[in-house]
Each structure stands twice: as C-alpha cells, then as structure tokens.
C-alpha positions in Angstrom: 57.1 6.0 8.0 59.1 2.7 6.2 58.8 -0.2 8.1 60.2 -2.7 5.1 64.3 -1.5 5.8 65.5 -4.7 5.3 68.2 -6.2 8.2 71.5 -4.6 9.1 72.9 -3.9 12.4 72.1 -1.6 14.4 67.9 -2.1 13.0 66.0 1.6 12.7 65.5 4.8 14.1 63.1 7.4 13.4 64.8 10.6 12.1 62.0 12.9 12.4 59.1 11.3 10.3 61.0 9.0 7.8 63.0 5.8 9.7 66.2 5.1 8.6 68.5 2.1 9.3 70.8 2.9 11.9 74.0 1.6 9.6 74.4 4.8 7.6 77.1 5.9 5.1 78.9 8.5 4.7 80.1 9.9 1.0 82.6 12.2 2.5 85.4 9.6 1.0 84.4 9.3 -2.5 86.1 12.5 -3.7 89.7 13.1 -3.8 92.5 12.7 -1.5 91.0 15.2 1.7 87.7 14.9 0.3 89.0 17.8 -2.2 88.6 16.6 -6.2 87.4 13.9 -8.5 87.7 10.0 -7.3 90.4 8.0 -8.4 87.6 5.7 -9.9 84.4 7.3 -10.5 83.1 3.7 -11.5 84.1 2.3 -8.5 82.3 5.2 -6.6 79.1 4.9 -7.8 79.4 1.3 -7.6 80.2 2.1 -3.8 77.1 4.3 -3.4 74.7 1.9 -5.2 76.3 -1.1 -3.3 75.7 1.0 -0.1 71.5 1.1 -1.5 71.4 -2.3 -2.2 72.3 -3.1 0.8 69.3 -1.7 2.8 71.0 1.8 4.3 68.2 4.5 4.0 70.5 7.0 5.7 73.3 8.8 3.6 75.7 11.9 4.5 77.3 13.4 2.7 77.7 18.2 2.0 78.3 20.0 -0.9 81.5 21.1 0.4 82.7 17.4 -0.6 84.5 17.7 -3.9 83.5 20.8 -3.4 80.4 19.1 -5.4 81.6 15.9 -6.6 80.3 13.7 -4.1 76.8 15.2 -4.3 77.1 15.4 -8.4 78.1 11.3 -7.9 75.2 10.7 -5.1 72.7 11.8 -8.2 74.5 10.4 -11.0 74.3 6.5 -8.6 70.6 7.7 -7.3 68.8 9.8 -8.9 65.4 9.8 -8.8 65.7 8.8 -5.3 63.7 6.0 -3.9 60.6 6.9 -1.7 63.0 5.8 1.3 66.5 7.4 1.0 67.0 9.7 3.5 69.9 12.4 2.4 71.4 14.2 4.8 73.6 17.0 4.3 75.6 20.0 6.0 76.0 23.9 5.5 78.8 26.1 7.0 81.7 26.0 5.4 82.7 26.2 2.2 86.6 24.8 0.5 89.1 27.1 -0.9 91.4 26.5 -3.4 93.8 24.2 -1.3 91.5 22.3 0.5 90.8 24.2 3.5 87.8 24.2 5.2 87.4 28.5 5.8 83.8 29.0 8.0 80.8 30.1 6.2 77.7 30.9 8.3 76.9 34.2 7.6 72.6 34.3 6.3 73.9 34.6 2.7 76.4 32.6 2.6 74.5 29.7 4.4 70.8 30.0 1.7 73.9 29.5 -1.4 75.1 26.6 0.6 71.2 25.5 0.8 70.8 26.6 -3.4 74.0 24.5 -4.3 72.9 21.4 -2.3 69.5 21.5 -4.0 71.3 21.6 -7.3 74.1 19.4 -7.3 71.9 16.7 -5.6 68.6 17.3 -8.2 66.0 17.9 -5.3 63.1 20.2 -4.3 63.7 19.7 -1.1 67.0 18.8 1.5 65.7 16.1 4.2 68.1 16.8 6.9 70.7 19.7 7.5 73.1 20.2 9.5 74.2 23.2 10.6 78.6 22.7 10.2 79.3 24.6 13.4 83.7 25.3 14.6 86.7 24.2 12.9 89.0 21.2 11.9 90.1 21.6 16.2 86.5 20.8 17.0 84.0 22.5 18.5 84.3 26.6 19.4 82.5 28.6 21.6 80.3 30.4 19.1 77.1 32.1 19.3 74.8 30.4 16.6 72.1 32.6 16.9 71.8 34.3 13.6 73.0 31.1 11.7 70.5 28.9 12.6 67.5 31.0 12.5 68.4 31.5 8.9 67.7 27.6 8.7 64.6 27.5 10.2 63.3 30.2 7.7 64.1 28.0 5.1 62.4 25.3 6.6 60.2 27.2 7.3 59.8 28.4 3.1 59.6 24.2 2.7 63.3 24.1 1.1 64.4 21.8 4.5 62.4 19.0 6.0 64.7 18.5 9.1 67.9 20.6 11.0 70.4 19.3 13.6 73.8 20.4 14.4 77.7 19.3 13.9 80.5 20.1 15.5 78.8 21.7 18.2 79.0 22.2 21.9 76.8 20.8 24.4 75.7 24.9 25.1 75.1 25.0 21.2 73.0 22.1 20.8 70.6 23.7 23.6 70.8 27.1 21.8 69.4 25.3 18.7 66.7 23.4 20.6 65.2 26.5 21.9 65.4 28.7 18.5 63.8 25.3 16.9 63.5 21.0 16.9 66.3 19.4 15.8 66.4 15.9 15.2 70.2 14.9 15.3 73.2 16.0 16.3 76.6 15.0 14.7 79.7 15.2 16.7 83.4 13.5 17.0 82.7 10.2 18.9 84.7 6.8 19.3 85.8 4.1 21.5 89.3 6.6 22.1 86.6 9.8 21.8 84.6 10.2 24.4 83.1 13.5 25.5 79.9 13.4 24.6 78.8 10.2 26.7 75.9 13.0 28.8 75.1 14.8 25.7 74.0 11.0 23.7 72.0 10.4 26.8 70.5 13.2 26.7 69.3 13.4 23.4 68.6 9.3 23.6 65.8 10.4 26.3 64.5 13.0 23.9 64.3 11.3 20.7 67.7 12.9 19.1 69.8 10.4 17.0 73.6 11.3 17.9 75.1 10.6 14.5 79.5 10.6 15.2 81.8 11.3 12.7 85.5 9.5 12.7 83.9 6.3 14.2 87.0 4.4 14.0 89.6 8.1 14.6 91.7 8.9 17.4 93.6 5.2 18.7 97.0 5.4 20.0 98.9 1.8 19.4 98.8 2.1 23.1 94.9 2.6 23.8 94.7 0.1 21.1 95.7 -2.5 22.7 92.1 -3.5 24.9 90.6 -3.1 20.9 93.1 -5.3 19.7 92.9 -7.7 22.2 88.7 -8.1 22.5 89.0 -8.4 18.5 91.7 -11.1 18.8 89.2 -13.3 21.2 86.4 -12.0 18.9 88.0 -13.0 16.3 86.7 -10.4 14.3 88.8 -6.9 12.8 89.4 -3.8 15.5 87.1 -1.8 13.2 84.0 -4.9 13.8 84.5 -4.3 17.2 84.9 -0.7 17.7 81.5 -0.1 15.1 79.4 -2.9 17.0 80.6 -0.7 20.2 78.8 2.5 18.6 76.0 0.7 17.8 75.9 -1.5 21.3 76.8 1.9 23.3 73.0 3.5 22.7 70.0 3.0 20.7 70.0 6.6 18.7 73.6 6.2 17.7 73.6 6.2 13.9 76.5 5.0 11.9 78.1 6.5 8.5 81.4 4.8 8.1 82.7 5.8 4.8 84.7 4.1 2.2 85.2 4.6 -1.5 85.5 0.5 -1.7 82.6 -1.8 -2.3 84.2 -4.9 -0.9 85.2 -2.9 2.8 81.3 -1.3 2.5 80.0 -5.2 3.0 82.9 -5.7 5.3 81.8 -2.6 7.7 78.0 -3.9 7.4 79.5 -8.1 8.3 81.4 -6.4 10.9 79.4 -3.8 12.6 76.6 -7.2 13.0 79.1 -8.6 16.2 77.7 -8.7 19.4 80.1 -7.9 22.3 79.3 -9.3 25.3 79.8 -7.4 29.0 83.7 -8.9 29.6 84.0 -7.4 25.8 82.2 -3.6 26.7 84.3 -3.8 30.6 87.4 -4.3 28.6 86.7 -1.4 26.2 86.2 0.8 29.3 89.9 0.3 29.8 90.4 2.6 27.0 90.9 6.4 27.5 92.0 9.6 25.7 
C-alpha cells in the first residue's frame, strides 16, 4: 500500500489492497458534450489528466463508453506507462449508440467485450477496479444482477480484474452483489440536495467499503441553493467548494471524483475541497431538502 501520497483534501482511503487519495478525478468531461465525441481542445484535455496526477491524485474514474473510447485513449496518451500508485477505475454495463444514447449492455458476451475494450484503450493487462453500471439515466432500477455480476467475478478469477464494485445501484442490488463476491466500492448519485443513500453510506463505512458519489455538485434548484449560498458567502468560498467539502466531511468512506476539462478548474476544486466546515455550517446545510 502506498503511504507517500501528497497531501490532498480528505486524506486517503484503502480500495482493496491499494491506498488512494480520497480526492480523485472523474474523467468523463474530457470528451465532447454529453461524453460523446472528441474534446474541443485535445491538448488541454491531456494537460488536465497530467495535472491531476501531478497534484497528487491517485484515483481516476473513467469508462470506455465515454467518447466512446476517447477518454480512455486520452488517459493512456497522457499517462502511460502508468505510475505504480495510480489507480484507474472503469465501468461496464452500457454502450453508446450513434445518437449518443446510453443503451444497456449487460449480457455476459457484452460485458466481456467491454472489458476487452477497456483493456485495449487503457493499454493494460489488468483493470484495477470495474464497476457494474446498473439502471439507466433516470437512476437505479429494480433489476436482477446475478448473471452480469457473476460474469465480472469470473473475469476477476481469471486475473483480468483486480477489484469489483457496482454503480447506479439500489441498496438491495448492493447486497446482492456482496452475496456473490466482495466489492470495494459503490458509485451512486449523491450530493447535498440528494441524500437518499444516507443509510447505505453509513453501512458501507462500517464495512470498510468506499462510496463514490457522481454528480457531487448537481441537483440544486434556486430555492434549495439558498442555504448553500449563505454558507459559501459566510466562509468567503464558492458554493462548489462548500459542496465538495461537505461530502468529504459527511463520511470517511466517501471518495470524490469531480470532473472538469480545465486545469484551472481542477486546481480550484482541489483548493476548495480543503475547506473545513463548522458545526454551524453543517446545521445550516442540513436545511437543504430534495
């Protein structure tokens, strides 16, 4: 386990047998609008990935479906050969259609093909972490996951995948996955205004399993942002900084993966997340409702 990660907001967390920075980087925005097609500025996209690693980030989240292929290939171009302490998580369970849609692809043959594509585009022989992406764009949905998850377990036993997780999953699906094989992480939508996973986060924390929120800054209406804006103004910080800092203070098992296609924005995210919120701040933020 790596113990030399530079100081970043939130410190570190063990994902399986690897220690990563709790402040990570979500690479989806490196591609074009809607995570479809190439970036507007390829050199800036490469610079963002390199700056993330130079800042001490050791956890990058990606998916072959971003682009598709585009983001994985940018990560490979920017960082390969990868540093030993770099941990790259990816997702399978969906493909892209010609219109940029996200149709599900969770049959065993489809999952194996997606794993092969991730290996090829990232330029690796083994994937650090694979999340089985469930549900759809509207969120988690009731769904039997046994055959799909067992396919990934089989690939893990073959040595192609190191660690497993689930994404966009209900609490029941998380339990079902755990009944089949150990998981190291759950990646769901969660932020100040959308807290329906509170009980799940607490259970996972007690079990030493990471919770990785996507859309950490989304979901606010003007009314719901009043408390956030008030805390931000009082602390001379941006609302984004407060939202990221709140997530890090919410539970030690929360790992952040805010995304950006700008080096400046990346640096602002890192600096902002270092804010320490007071008990009074937290009480006011608790007034935010879905």
